[in-house]
N, CA, C and O of each residue as an XYZ file, in Angstrom:
636
protein
N     -43.720     29.776    -30.309
C     -43.073     29.304    -29.180
C     -42.134     29.889    -28.739
O     -41.287     30.341    -29.510
N     -42.019     30.055    -27.246
C     -41.167     30.953    -26.446
C     -39.681     30.209    -26.612
O     -39.828     29.178    -27.268
N     -38.851     30.339    -26.373
C     -37.151     29.863    -26.207
C     -37.099     28.802    -25.122
O     -36.608     27.682    -25.261
N     -37.665     29.290    -24.025
C     -37.987     28.116    -22.678
C     -38.897     26.873    -23.307
O     -38.512     25.723    -23.100
N     -39.782     27.048    -23.871
C     -40.607     26.172    -24.400
C     -39.572     25.199    -25.174
O     -39.272     24.084    -24.748
N     -39.142     25.678    -26.187
C     -38.475     25.095    -27.459
C     -36.968     24.199    -26.471
O     -36.517     23.084    -26.736
N     -36.479     25.179    -25.310
C     -35.249     24.356    -24.755
C     -35.937     22.968    -24.100
O     -35.309     21.912    -24.179
N     -37.286     23.017    -23.433
C     -37.835     22.123    -22.769
C     -37.968     20.885    -23.715
O     -37.605     19.748    -23.411
N     -38.420     21.178    -24.659
C     -39.001     20.415    -25.813
C     -37.575     19.519    -26.413
O     -37.725     18.347    -26.758
N     -36.429     20.080    -26.482
C     -35.062     19.602    -26.813
C     -34.933     18.835    -25.502
O     -34.715     17.626    -25.581
N     -35.007     19.219    -24.704
C     -34.523     18.425    -23.506
C     -35.486     16.993    -23.331
O     -34.886     15.948    -23.082
N     -36.886     16.973    -23.459
C     -37.637     15.836    -23.253
C     -37.026     15.011    -24.627
O     -36.700     13.849    -24.383
N     -36.875     15.368    -25.731
C     -35.936     14.841    -26.561
C     -35.066     14.043    -26.435
O     -35.054     12.849    -26.736
N     -34.092     14.846    -25.859
C     -32.724     14.116    -25.235
C     -33.066     13.066    -24.357
O     -32.528     11.980    -24.576
N     -33.931     13.173    -23.308
C     -34.305     12.246    -22.319
C     -35.046     10.797    -23.117
O     -34.673      9.658    -22.837
N     -35.981     11.053    -23.989
C     -36.449      9.929    -24.975
C     -35.440      9.271    -25.662
O     -35.491      8.041    -25.678
N     -34.411      9.915    -26.309
C     -33.227      9.350    -26.584
C     -32.420      8.290    -25.943
O     -31.789      7.397    -26.508
N     -32.565      8.582    -24.357
C     -31.944      7.662    -23.670
C     -30.768      8.410    -23.158
O     -30.151      7.888    -22.229
N     -30.367      9.538    -23.615
C     -29.495     10.409    -23.481
C     -29.499     11.006    -21.963
O     -30.624     11.409    -21.664
N     -28.681     11.143    -21.085
C     -28.568     11.616    -19.517
C     -28.052     12.923    -19.674
O     -26.923     13.221    -20.063
N     -29.121     13.800    -19.285
C     -28.684     15.159    -19.537
C     -27.453     15.440    -18.314
O     -27.653     14.866    -17.244
N     -26.351     16.192    -18.419
C     -25.656     16.723    -17.661
C     -25.984     17.858    -17.104
O     -26.706     18.661    -17.696
N     -25.405     18.127    -15.655
C     -25.740     19.333    -14.778
C     -25.631     20.469    -15.540
O     -26.393     21.370    -15.187
N     -24.802     20.742    -16.629
C     -24.996     22.144    -17.480
C     -26.396     22.072    -18.090
O     -27.003     23.126    -18.277
N     -26.853     21.105    -18.357
C     -28.154     21.256    -19.205
C     -29.233     21.965    -18.243
O     -29.931     22.887    -18.665
N     -29.339     21.430    -16.788
C     -30.165     21.742    -16.304
C     -30.039     23.167    -15.557
O     -30.907     23.858    -15.024
N     -28.727     23.350    -15.698
C     -28.267     25.091    -15.236
C     -28.843     25.742    -16.273
O     -29.325     26.771    -15.798
N     -29.080     25.684    -17.607
C     -29.561     26.437    -18.504
C     -31.070     26.392    -18.509
O     -31.734     27.379    -18.825
N     -31.534     25.390    -18.203
C     -33.237     25.415    -18.051
C     -33.554     26.173    -16.909
O     -34.538     26.907    -17.002
N     -32.844     26.147    -15.714
C     -33.250     26.629    -14.412
C     -32.797     28.298    -14.590
O     -33.324     29.132    -13.854
N     -32.016     28.612    -15.386
C     -31.613     30.070    -15.681
C     -32.864     30.643    -16.551
O     -33.536     31.632    -16.258
N     -33.027     29.798    -17.691
C     -34.406     30.149    -18.289
C     -35.455     30.369    -17.709
O     -36.166     31.346    -17.946
N     -35.685     29.531    -16.906
C     -37.344     29.356    -16.328
C     -37.067     30.470    -15.223
O     -38.123     31.029    -14.927
N     -35.941     30.976    -14.506
C     -36.211     32.147    -13.513
C     -36.155     33.247    -14.138
O     -36.788     34.228    -13.747
N     -35.297     33.265    -15.338
C     -35.599     34.549    -16.079
C     -36.986     34.772    -16.756
O     -37.415     35.879    -17.078
N     -37.563     33.715    -16.915
C     -38.808     34.023    -17.260
C     -39.744     34.701    -16.258
O     -40.549     35.601    -16.499
N     -39.489     34.105    -15.091
C     -40.408     34.612    -13.772
C     -40.072     35.912    -13.797
O     -40.967     36.741    -13.963
N     -38.589     36.361    -13.621
C     -38.220     38.053    -13.468
C     -38.935     38.684    -14.510
O     -39.425     39.777    -14.226
N     -39.157     38.121    -15.974
C     -39.602     38.878    -17.034
C     -41.077     39.082    -16.873
O     -41.678     40.078    -17.275
N     -41.684     37.925    -16.169
C     -43.117     38.070    -16.003
C     -43.547     39.136    -14.981
O     -44.577     39.806    -15.051
N     -42.827     39.179    -14.246
C     -42.673     40.079    -12.901
C     -43.059     41.643    -13.410
O     -43.874     42.428    -12.924
N     -41.951     41.834    -14.854
C     -42.037     43.211    -14.793
C     -42.281     43.552    -16.494
O     -41.630     44.249    -17.272
N     -43.384     42.820    -16.655
C     -44.173     42.834    -18.084
C     -45.626     43.155    -17.830
O     -46.143     43.090    -16.715
N     -46.203     43.478    -18.852
C     -47.681     43.557    -18.689
C     -48.122     42.333    -19.281
O     -47.530     41.710    -20.162
N     -49.345     41.993    -18.661
C     -49.919     40.689    -19.129
C     -49.798     40.534    -20.848
O     -49.483     39.426    -21.283
N     -49.991     41.388    -21.579
C     -49.940     41.122    -22.992
C     -48.466     40.792    -23.369
O     -48.244     40.115    -24.372
N     -47.509     41.231    -22.628
C     -46.218     41.096    -23.066
C     -45.909     39.038    -23.086
O     -45.292     38.383    -23.926
N     -46.624     38.560    -21.825
C     -46.146     37.376    -21.530
C     -46.536     36.158    -22.624
O     -47.626     36.034    -23.181
N     -45.665     35.518    -22.743
C     -46.048     34.533    -23.780
C     -45.729     33.214    -23.230
O     -44.675     33.045    -22.616
N     -46.725     32.098    -23.443
C     -46.183     30.896    -22.916
C     -47.013     30.906    -21.583
O     -47.422     31.973    -21.124
N     -47.291     29.523    -20.874
C     -47.395     29.132    -19.612
C     -46.595     28.160    -18.854
O     -47.063     27.024    -18.775
N     -45.446     28.411    -18.271
C     -44.819     27.128    -17.931
C     -44.615     26.643    -16.273
O     -43.714     26.037    -15.692
N     -46.043     27.284    -15.796
C     -46.099     27.354    -14.347
C     -45.974     26.100    -13.780
O     -45.803     25.865    -12.584
N     -46.071     25.238    -14.757
C     -46.058     23.869    -13.890
C     -44.654     23.217    -14.141
O     -44.289     22.135    -13.681
N     -43.923     24.059    -14.953
C     -42.027     23.787    -15.345
C     -41.337     24.860    -14.555
O     -40.961     25.939    -15.013
N     -41.198     24.399    -13.180
C     -40.597     25.680    -12.495
C     -39.355     25.015    -11.783
O     -39.031     23.906    -12.208
N     -38.578     25.592    -10.689
C     -37.331     25.297    -10.206
C     -37.370     23.821     -9.425
O     -36.435     23.041     -9.239
N     -38.915     23.692     -8.992
C     -38.834     22.460     -8.452
C     -39.017     20.998     -9.273
O     -38.579     19.924     -8.863
N     -39.676     21.180    -10.377
C     -39.725     20.267    -10.917
C     -38.446     20.103    -11.931
O     -38.369     19.077    -12.608
N     -37.747     20.815    -12.001
C     -36.312     20.930    -12.585
C     -35.417     19.972    -11.578
O     -34.742     19.003    -11.923
N     -35.598     20.525    -10.170
C     -34.834     19.720     -9.060
C     -34.981     18.232     -8.898
O     -34.147     17.360     -8.655
N     -36.499     18.181     -9.134
C     -37.108     16.847     -9.065
C     -36.557     16.030    -10.219
O     -35.914     14.996    -10.040
N     -36.830     16.528    -11.384
C     -36.162     15.610    -12.601
C     -34.734     15.276    -12.088
O     -34.380     14.108    -11.928
N     -34.062     16.158    -11.877
C     -32.631     15.916    -11.787
C     -32.209     14.601    -10.707
O     -31.379     13.728    -10.963
N     -32.952     14.712     -9.548
C     -32.936     13.414     -8.763
C     -33.397     12.321     -9.364
O     -32.681     11.320     -9.386
N     -34.596     12.312     -9.924
C     -35.034     11.141    -10.926
C     -33.694     10.670    -11.925
O     -33.280      9.513    -11.853
N     -33.157     11.520    -12.718
C     -31.902     11.024    -13.181
C     -30.736     10.799    -12.715
O     -29.810     10.328    -13.375
N     -30.678     11.184    -11.299
C     -29.544     10.748    -10.618
C     -28.491     11.719    -10.917
O     -27.352     11.262    -11.002
N     -28.696     13.227    -11.127
C     -27.748     14.244    -11.437
C     -27.737     15.145    -10.283
O     -28.727     15.838    -10.051
N     -26.649     15.192     -9.506
C     -26.406     15.899     -8.184
C     -26.049     17.337     -8.710
O     -25.087     17.579     -9.439
N     -27.086     18.393     -8.173
C     -26.858     19.734     -8.201
C     -25.333     20.141     -7.787
O     -24.845     19.554     -6.821
N     -24.582     21.093     -8.458
C     -23.344     21.371     -7.954
C     -23.791     22.847     -7.501
O     -24.942     23.238     -7.309
N     -22.522     23.610     -7.370
C     -22.650     25.123     -6.522
C     -23.239     26.135     -7.947
O     -23.667     27.283     -7.821
N     -23.148     25.521     -9.024
C     -23.286     26.516    -10.068
C     -24.875     26.553    -10.096
O     -25.553     27.581    -10.120
N     -25.302     25.366    -10.089
C     -26.936     25.304    -10.129
C     -27.392     25.875     -8.854
O     -28.553     26.280     -8.791
N     -26.667     25.952     -7.893
C     -27.287     26.840     -6.556
C     -27.344     28.023     -6.645
O     -28.211     28.769     -6.190
N     -26.074     28.372     -7.464
C     -25.749     29.999     -7.657
C     -26.922     30.689     -8.356
O     -27.506     31.720     -8.021
N     -27.187     29.675     -9.677
C     -28.385     30.079    -10.500
C     -29.756     30.297     -9.645
O     -30.542     31.217     -9.873
N     -29.907     29.427     -8.741
C     -31.033     29.456     -8.308
C     -31.071     30.516     -6.907
O     -32.153     30.899     -6.463
N     -30.284     30.763     -6.533
C     -30.011     31.953     -5.699
C     -30.193     33.371     -6.240
O     -30.944     34.249     -5.815
N     -29.104     33.415     -7.557
C     -29.783     34.718     -8.209
C     -31.053     34.848     -8.506
O     -31.710     35.818     -8.128
N     -31.624     33.704     -9.348
C     -33.070     33.676     -9.768
C     -33.966     34.247     -8.770
O     -34.726     35.206     -8.897
N     -33.745     33.466     -7.706
C     -34.647     33.797     -6.601
C     -34.546     35.306     -5.872
O     -35.518     35.834     -5.333
N     -33.492     35.785     -5.926
C     -33.173     37.031     -5.231
C     -33.865     38.278     -6.601
O     -34.680     39.132     -6.251
N     -33.515     38.210     -7.699
C     -34.223     38.980     -8.717
C     -35.902     38.865     -8.807
O     -36.600     39.617     -9.488
N     -36.366     37.826     -8.019
C     -37.838     37.968     -7.902
C     -38.438     38.279     -6.927
O     -39.653     38.305     -6.728
N     -37.311     38.612     -6.059
C     -37.701     39.130     -4.382
C     -38.129     37.832     -3.261
O     -38.665     37.985     -2.164
N     -37.775     36.716     -3.814
C     -37.732     35.646     -2.812
C     -36.757     35.616     -2.209
O     -36.093     34.624     -2.509
N     -36.133     36.470     -1.186
C     -35.055     36.151     -0.689
C     -35.212     35.005      0.678
O     -34.147     34.601      1.145
N     -36.103     34.652      1.110
C     -36.234     33.449      2.100
C     -35.770     32.178      1.094
O     -34.906     31.380      1.459
N     -36.338     32.095     -0.011
C     -35.581     31.014     -0.948
C     -34.406     30.781     -1.125
O     -33.763     29.784     -0.795
N     -33.904     32.203     -1.947
C     -32.438     32.184     -1.793
C     -31.457     31.695     -0.963
O     -30.483     30.992     -1.232
N     -31.934     32.273      0.345
C     -30.872     32.213      1.945
C     -31.186     30.333      1.744
O     -30.231     29.566      1.869
N     -32.493     29.833      1.458
C     -32.643     28.456      1.689
C     -31.811     27.629      0.971
O     -31.202     26.669      1.442
N     -31.782     28.072     -0.380
C     -30.752     27.322     -1.361
C     -29.389     27.541     -0.942
O     -28.578     26.625     -1.084
N     -29.043     28.633     -0.449
C     -27.620     28.926     -0.131
C     -27.324     27.922      1.249
O     -26.152     27.628      1.488
N     -28.130     27.544      1.907
C     -27.964     26.720      2.996
C     -28.308     25.462      2.554
O     -27.972     24.481      3.218
N     -28.887     25.356      1.598
C     -28.210     23.936      0.928
C     -27.333     23.789      0.350
O     -27.123     22.587      0.191
N     -26.591     24.434     -0.127
C     -25.215     23.915     -0.640
C     -24.486     23.411      0.638
O     -23.873     22.357      0.469
N     -24.434     23.913      1.788
C     -23.986     23.623      2.979
C     -24.341     22.294      3.195
O     -23.501     21.397      3.265
N     -25.554     22.117      3.307
C     -26.176     20.779      3.899
C     -25.765     19.664      2.545
O     -25.950     18.454      2.682
N     -25.338     20.102      1.582
C     -24.994     18.816      0.678
C     -23.559     18.797      0.654
O     -22.905     18.322     -0.274
N     -23.034     19.368      1.783
C     -21.362     19.293      1.488
C     -20.375     20.165      0.503
O     -19.152     20.096      0.375
N     -21.366     21.033     -0.164
C     -20.773     21.655     -1.168
C     -20.166     22.977     -0.604
O     -20.581     23.426      0.464
N     -19.197     23.596     -1.309
C     -18.706     24.844     -0.809
C     -19.259     25.976     -1.309
O     -18.989     25.875     -2.505
N     -20.009     27.243     -1.133
C     -20.177     28.100     -2.098
C     -18.917     28.842     -2.226
O     -18.022     28.857     -1.381
N     -18.924     29.563     -3.546
C     -17.532     30.066     -3.793
C     -18.056     31.961     -3.928
O     -19.168     32.417     -3.662
N     -17.097     32.561     -4.310
C     -17.258     33.944     -4.229
C     -18.446     34.596     -5.211
O     -19.125     35.585     -4.935
N     -18.519     33.829     -6.366
C     -19.856     34.133     -6.983
C     -21.073     33.790     -6.480
O     -22.107     34.377     -6.801
N     -21.020     32.834     -5.673
C     -22.390     32.519     -5.044
C     -22.628     33.576     -3.972
O     -23.647     34.264     -3.902
N     -21.439     33.643     -3.026
C     -21.489     34.802     -2.009
C     -22.084     36.133     -2.841
O     -23.151     36.685     -2.575
N     -21.303     36.462     -3.737
C     -21.791     37.659     -4.645
C     -23.197     37.608     -4.860
O     -23.874     38.432     -4.246
N     -23.828     36.709     -5.695
C     -25.425     36.840     -5.787
C     -25.712     36.884     -4.615
O     -26.294     37.946     -4.394
N     -25.588     36.149     -3.539
C     -26.358     36.377     -2.456
C     -26.299     37.909     -1.757
O     -27.312     38.528     -1.431
N     -25.205     38.304     -1.624
C     -24.940     39.571     -0.860
C     -25.736     40.775     -1.488
O     -26.490     41.616     -0.998
N     -25.264     40.527     -2.803
C     -25.374     41.717     -3.849
C     -27.083     41.819     -3.738
O     -27.735     42.842     -3.530
N     -27.443     40.843     -3.883
C     -29.283     40.834     -4.191
C     -29.552     41.047     -2.733
O     -30.019     42.186     -2.743
N     -29.546     40.737     -1.760
C     -29.739     40.949     -0.313
C     -29.673     42.667     -0.143
O     -30.640     43.229      0.372
N     -28.741     43.295     -0.503
C     -28.321     44.545     -0.358
C     -29.463     45.270     -1.510
O     -30.067     46.314     -1.265
N     -29.566     44.710     -2.418
C     -30.435     45.419     -3.351
C     -31.562     45.660     -3.102
O     -32.119     46.695     -3.467
N     -32.330     44.372     -2.158
C     -33.572     44.371     -1.781
C     -33.658     44.401     -0.395
O     -34.332     43.601      0.255
N     -32.659     45.754      0.313
C     -32.979     46.050      1.344
C     -32.736     45.283      2.605
O     -33.275     45.553      3.678
N     -31.671     44.054      2.351
C     -32.189     43.320      3.217
C     -30.322     43.180      3.981
O     -29.670     42.141      4.081
N     -30.020     44.175      4.276
C     -28.668     44.576      4.810
C     -28.249     43.858      5.849
O     -27.117     43.388      5.733
N     -28.979     43.580      7.081
C     -28.556     42.697      7.931
C     -28.364     41.870      7.597
O     -27.167     41.607      7.716
N     -29.081     40.920      7.028
C     -28.591     39.329      6.555
C     -27.458     39.625      5.618
O     -26.479     38.889      5.738
N     -27.410     40.550      4.723
C     -26.137     40.422      3.544
C     -24.964     40.671      4.528
O     -23.849     40.369      4.104
N     -25.067     41.222      5.888
C     -24.004     41.683      6.679
C     -23.372     40.202      7.061
O     -22.162     39.987      7.135
N     -24.597     39.039      7.333
C     -23.760     38.146      8.114
C     -23.030     37.180      7.024
O     -21.950     36.600      7.136
N     -23.898     37.185      5.994
C     -23.081     36.407      4.895
C     -21.540     37.007      4.175
O     -20.606     36.396      3.654
N     -21.790     38.545      4.435
C     -20.409     38.984      4.341
C     -19.400     38.533      5.126
O     -18.328     38.033      4.783
N     -19.942     38.806      6.483
C     -18.760     38.196      7.323
C     -18.392     36.537      7.238
O     -17.270     36.035      7.162
N     -19.585     35.921      7.272
C     -19.184     34.186      6.779
C     -18.132     34.353      5.836
O     -17.082     33.761      6.084
N     -18.219     35.184      4.592
C     -17.399     35.008      3.514
C     -15.874     35.470      3.893
O     -14.905     34.831      3.483
N     -15.758     36.539      4.644
C     -14.592     37.141      5.123
C     -14.218     36.303      5.927
O     -13.011     36.069      5.871
N     -14.909     35.637      6.819
C     -13.976     34.632      7.730
C     -13.438     33.445      7.198
O     -12.524     32.816      7.733
N     -14.089     33.086      5.983
C     -13.434     31.854      5.149
C     -12.183     32.355      4.036
O     -11.717     31.701      3.102
N     -11.776     33.933      4.549
C     -10.669     33.995      4.002
C     -10.828     34.514      2.190
O      -9.892     34.581      1.394
N     -12.112     34.788      1.942
C     -12.413     35.075      0.526
C     -12.375     36.515      0.393
O     -12.716     37.220      1.343
N     -11.990     37.010     -0.703
C     -11.874     38.388     -0.848
C     -13.085     38.871     -0.809
O     -13.967     38.017     -0.900
N     -13.521     40.268     -0.673
C     -14.845     41.040     -0.915
C     -15.667     40.479     -2.170
O     -15.149     40.090     -3.217
N     -16.984     40.504     -1.895
C     -17.543     40.105     -2.819
C     -17.618     40.798     -4.405
O     -17.374     41.999     -4.288
N     -17.870     40.439     -5.811
C     -18.022     41.091     -6.492
C     -18.727     42.307     -6.879
O     -19.847     42.400     -6.377
N     -18.407     43.159     -7.556
C     -19.582     44.283     -7.887
C     -19.882     45.244     -6.274
O     -20.833     46.024     -6.225
N     -19.342     45.129     -5.570
C     -19.631     45.566     -3.950
C     -18.435     46.487     -3.993
O     -17.399     45.970     -3.575
N     -18.346     47.803     -4.426
C     -17.507     48.885     -4.306
C     -17.150     48.891     -2.833
O     -18.075     48.888     -2.020
N     -15.824     48.901     -2.392
C     -15.428     49.320     -1.096
C     -15.833     50.737     -0.955
O     -15.915     51.592     -1.836
N     -16.087     50.836      0.394
C     -16.614     52.370      0.964
C     -18.073     52.438      0.544
O     -18.689     53.447      0.888
N     -18.786     51.392     -0.238
C     -20.392     51.520     -0.616
C     -20.946     51.870      0.761
O     -20.784     51.111      1.717
N     -21.619     53.060      0.854
C     -22.228     53.757      2.100
C     -23.358     52.969      2.263
O     -23.688     52.813      3.439
N     -24.045     52.429      1.428
C     -25.377     51.474      1.840
C     -24.853     50.118      3.049
O     -25.459     49.835      4.083
N     -23.588     49.456      2.535
C     -23.277     48.659      2.968
C     -22.205     48.977      4.293
O     -21.988     47.982      4.984
N     -21.673     49.955      4.625
C     -21.312     50.336      5.851
C     -21.951     49.978      7.172
O     -23.169     50.158      7.170
N     -21.550     49.617      8.059
C     -22.390     49.259      9.268
C     -22.219     50.629     10.109
O     -21.183     51.294     10.124
N     -23.332     50.919     10.760
C     -23.598     52.252     11.404
C     -22.391     52.028     12.484
O     -21.621     52.964     12.702
N     -22.255     50.951     13.063
C     -21.025     51.203     14.377
C     -19.702     51.303     13.662
O     -18.781     51.131     14.462
N     -19.300     51.518     12.455
C     -18.005     51.785     12.042
C     -17.846     53.238     12.238
O     -16.765     53.823     12.172
N     -18.999     53.792     12.486
C     -18.671     55.725     12.259
C     -19.145     56.071     13.945
O     -19.837     57.039     14.260
N     -18.678     55.194     14.770
C     -19.032     55.814     16.241
C     -17.490     56.517     16.823
O     -17.439     57.066     17.923
C-alpha cells in the first residue's frame, strides 16, 4: 500500500469516528496527491504504485466543502505549487485567482510558488504580471528569485 492510500484510509477512519478534519489534514492530503501526480509524470509505468485517479484535488476540495472546512491560503499555495510542478499553469493561476475571490490575501510564499513556477515553465510574461502585483502591494521580492536573474529581467530595462 502506498503512503497516500494509507493517509486516505486514516482520513476515512477519522471521519467515520465523527471527528471533523482540520484544514491542515486536507493540506497534507492535497500535497501528497499532487506530489503523486508529479512523480507519476516523471516515472516509468513500472515504478507507479496504486491508482488514485478518483482521489484528486477536486474530490478533496469537494470533501472540504461537505465538511464545512474552508480552504485557507496554505491550501491554495499547495494547489498552486502542485499544479505548477505538473505544468498545469492555467489551473495554478485559476487557484491563485480563487484566493482573491474568497477574500483571502496571498502571501509572499504563495506569490513565490506561482512566480517561480511560471518562470521555470517559460511563462515569463505572466510571471511579470504577478511580480508587479506583488510589488504594488509592498511585498519584498519573491523567495528564491535572485536579484539580477537574467531570465527575469525585462527586455525594456536594457534600452
